[in-house]
C-alpha atoms as one frame of an Amber mdcrd trajectory, in Angstrom:
protein
  11.961  -5.186   7.598  15.645  -4.583   7.051  15.278  -5.488   3.380  12.607
  -2.801   2.858  14.723  -0.215   4.619  17.834  -1.127   2.626  15.943  -0.968
  -0.659  14.305   2.305   0.361  17.725   3.692   1.252  19.054   2.674  -2.178
  16.070   4.345  -3.850  16.371   7.559  -1.830  18.676   9.494  -4.197  16.210
   9.258  -7.090  13.011   9.877  -5.138  11.320  13.267  -5.005   8.935  14.588
  -2.412   5.377  14.677  -3.610   5.502  11.988  -6.273   3.660   8.685  -6.158
   6.741   6.454  -6.176   8.319   8.342  -3.270   5.125   8.074  -1.256   4.897
   4.371  -2.013   8.451   3.790  -0.736   7.671   5.907   2.307   4.642   3.715
   2.975   6.708   0.547   2.640   9.250   1.918   5.107   6.611   2.910   7.657
   4.936  -0.470   7.281   8.229  -2.299   7.826   8.707  -0.308  11.039   5.210
  -1.220  12.246   3.993   2.367  11.812   0.745   1.350  10.133  -1.067   4.684
  10.541   1.818   6.461   8.817   1.939   3.778   6.132  -1.769   4.346   5.444
  -1.159   8.079   5.010   1.644   7.458   2.525  -0.295   4.831   0.562  -3.408
   7.022   0.423  -1.301   9.804  -1.051   0.183   7.324  -3.527  -3.231   6.244
  -4.828  -4.356   9.868  -4.942  -1.367  10.737  -7.118  -1.548   7.547  -9.194
  -4.980   5.890  -9.101  -3.698   3.201 -11.504  -1.158   1.808  -8.993  -2.688
  -1.547  -8.054   0.212  -2.406  -5.742  -0.402   0.758  -3.734  -4.065  -0.215
  -3.312  -2.962  -3.663  -2.149  -0.425  -2.263   0.308  -3.019   0.214   1.574
  -5.421  -2.664   2.168  -2.783  -4.653   4.029  -1.948  -1.682   6.268  -5.640
  -1.173   7.049  -5.891  -4.893   7.830  -3.052  -4.611  10.352  -4.993  -1.748
  11.945  -8.098  -3.994  12.008  -9.914  -1.442   9.842 -11.552  -4.048   7.636
 -14.053  -1.715   5.983 -11.336   0.539   4.547  -9.161  -2.502   3.805 -11.965
  -3.961   1.688 -12.347  -0.667  -0.168  -8.613  -0.613  -0.923  -8.617  -4.247
  -2.042 -11.582  -3.495  -4.325  -9.372  -0.876  -5.964  -6.700  -3.526  -6.530
  -9.285  -5.954  -7.951 -10.612  -3.260 -10.277  -7.102  -2.694 -11.618  -5.969
  -6.338 -11.616  -9.090  -8.320 -12.479  -7.065 -11.469 -13.217  -4.981 -11.400
 -10.029  -6.175 -14.163  -7.702  -4.328 -12.648  -4.727  -6.319  -9.424  -5.065
  -9.536 -11.441  -4.720  -8.089 -13.465  -1.848  -7.210 -10.300   0.075 -10.685
  -8.877  -0.499 -12.337 -12.116   0.586 -10.141 -12.324   3.678 -11.266  -8.966
   5.059 -14.904  -9.512   4.107 -15.204 -12.803   6.045
């Protein structure tokens, strides 16, 4: 958790409100603090702004998983699979929530 917050703090000077990278870092920070609902909001905005960000889809799926919202987690992981068809972890995450 501290690592995410330190990295986010280092990134802060170059981040701008309303861009996908800023929202992604915001999501990582909320997730590290256990604020999964807030992390979901930030990650959803990230994928809205940049639908090609496979990592954001993965992080969104993980946050939904922590909230035990497996349906939305699976949808997010499908987005990651679509973007990273050769990434075994993307398939693992999808399979995990669909069990």
